[in-house]
DRENVEXGU-523209 format. One line per 10 residues: number of its first residue (from 1); their letters; for each residue x, z negated, y negated of N, C-alpha, C. Coordinates in Angstrom, 3 decimals, decimal comma. Each point is the difference from the previous one (the first is absolute). Layout:
# DRENVEXGU-523209
NUM = A = X/Z/Y/X/Z/Y/X/Z/Y | ...;
***
This chain:
# DRENVEXGU-523209
1 = MTKIFARFMK = 102,683/113,386/112,846/0,066/-0,001/-1,488/-1,643/-0,107/-0,060 | -0,971/0,627/0,460/-1,317/-0,117/-0,292/-0,425/-1,441/0,178 | 0,479/-0,465/1,139/-0,412/-1,591/0,456/0,425/-0,985/-1,011 | 1,151/0,180/-0,657/0,608/-0,916/-0,855/-0,859/0,114/-1,275 | -0,310/1,267/-0,505/-0,760/0,226/-1,106/-1,330/-0,675/0,111 | -0,598/0,125/1,147/-1,511/-0,472/0,289/0,144/-1,514/-0,107 | 0,954/-0,497/0,579/0,172/-1,468/0,154/0,283/-0,570/-1,571 | 0,708/0,749/-0,744/0,147/-0,497/-1,297/-1,187/-0,034/-0,997 | -0,764/1,201/0,201/-1,361/0,046/-0,683/-0,951/-1,241/0,581 | 0,011/-0,485/1,129/-0,995/-1,038/0,436/0,746/-1,431/-0,472;
11 = DESGATAIEY = 1,077/-0,198/-0,480/0,774/-1,263/-0,331/-0,716/-0,250/-1,453 | -0,685/-1,092/0,087/-0,509/-0,444/-1,220/0,411/-1,346/-0,564 | 1,242/-0,303/0,645/0,424/-1,318/-0,251/0,655/-0,194/-1,650 | 0,499/1,086/-0,264/0,544/0,174/-1,612/-1,324/-0,143/-0,839 | -1,217/0,720/0,211/-1,112/-0,137/-0,829/-0,540/-1,382/0,057 | -0,042/-0,767/1,029/-0,511/-1,223/0,026/1,024/-0,875/-0,779 | 1,279/0,192/0,011/0,931/-0,786/-0,926/-0,217/0,436/-1,473 | -0,241/1,073/-0,327/-0,308/0,368/-1,327/-1,486/-0,554/-0,555 | -0,897/-0,069/1,044/-1,178/-0,669/-0,668/0,145/-1,216/0,018 | 0,631/-0,897/0,722/0,126/-1,464/-0,182/0,871/-0,158/-1,292;
21 = GLIAALISVA = 0,781/0,859/-0,353/0,969/-0,065/-1,370/-0,936/0,067/-0,986 | -0,796/0,781/-0,004/-1,022/0,341/-0,869/-0,945/-1,027/-0,375 | -0,499/-0,612/1,048/-0,719/-1,166/-0,111/0,697/-1,214/-0,590 | 1,129/-0,373/0,495/0,880/-1,112/-0,583/0,154/0,460/-1,583 | 0,491/1,090/-0,264/0,093/0,213/-1,419/-1,371/-0,316/-0,900 | -1,177/0,618/0,668/-1,239/-0,431/-0,847/-0,380/-1,372/-0,183 | 0,410/-0,930/1,361/-0,225/-1,383/-0,393/0,903/-0,552/-0,910 | 1,157/0,478/0,000/1,051/-0,622/-0,953/-0,418/0,224/-1,374 | -0,576/1,228/-0,311/-0,330/0,482/-1,380/-1,397/-0,876/-0,476 | -0,732/-0,266/1,149/-1,087/-0,993/-0,536/0,366/-1,422/-0,201;
31 = LITGATALGS = 1,011/-0,504/0,800/0,473/-1,270/-0,204/0,614/-0,070/-1,379 | 0,946/0,951/-0,309/0,820/-0,034/-1,180/-1,088/-0,070/-1,081 | -1,032/0,986/-0,117/-1,004/-0,088/-1,082/-0,836/-1,142/-0,153 | -0,365/-0,693/1,298/-0,872/-1,158/-0,285/0,934/-1,009/-0,477 | 1,483/-0,296/0,481/0,785/-0,902/-0,592/0,173/0,017/-1,530 | 0,029/1,316/-0,342/0,171/0,255/-1,608/-1,190/-0,523/-0,669 | -1,105/0,445/0,579/-1,155/-0,258/-0,605/-0,349/-1,662/-0,143 | 0,399/-0,369/1,050/-0,101/-1,707/0,271/0,909/-0,811/-1,047 | 1,331/0,595/-0,120/0,992/-0,534/-0,768/-0,429/0,076/-1,381 | -0,519/1,103/-0,455/-0,599/0,215/-1,342/-0,969/-1,133/-0,480;
41 = ELNTTFTNLK = -1,102/-0,038/0,956/-1,025/-0,878/-0,231/0,563/-1,559/0,091 | 1,047/-0,335/0,759/0,496/-1,363/0,036/0,544/-0,253/-1,359 | 0,784/1,011/-0,411/0,654/-0,063/-1,511/-0,810/-0,504/-0,929 | -1,144/0,988/0,051/-0,975/-0,270/-1,149/-0,594/-1,264/-0,045 | -0,366/-0,506/1,323/-0,517/-1,388/0,147/0,784/-1,071/-0,560 | 1,390/-0,074/0,494/0,934/-1,142/-0,335/0,282/0,392/-1,569 | -0,072/1,000/-0,497/0,401/0,091/-1,561/-1,253/-0,730/-0,600 | -1,341/0,358/0,263/-1,183/-0,444/-0,586/0,237/-1,582/0,150 | 0,248/-0,503/1,244/0,234/-1,615/0,111/0,869/-0,537/-0,743 | 1,268/0,770/-0,241/0,928/-0,847/-0,846/-0,403/0,096/-1,613;
51 = TKMADAN = -0,777/1,122/-0,129/-0,440/-0,078/-1,497/-0,975/-1,092/-0,274 | -1,033/-0,125/0,974/-0,918/-1,253/-0,113/0,580/-1,298/0,221 | 1,251/-0,277/0,522/0,619/-1,108/0,217/0,714/-0,207/-1,231 | 0,525/0,947/-0,623/0,901/-0,210/-1,241/-1,151/-0,321/-1,002 | -1,072/0,629/-0,027/-1,180/-0,284/-1,146/-0,526/-1,367/0,112 | -0,037/-0,404/1,202/-0,499/-1,514/0,288/1,048/-1,148/-0,537 | 1,199/0,396/0,230/1,070/-0,915/-0,275/0,092/-0,079/-1,656;
***
């Protein structure tokens, strides 16, 4: 029983999987934040362009 417990304590494969999961979650949050900011900026740019084209017409 002691050997099984010692082997269980040395096993770090679950911790590695959790770390990779946290890294993936952080990257996805960063991508979503960047895409949202870019989408807002593009919306503003195209709205301004539409307004200028309507005024020129």
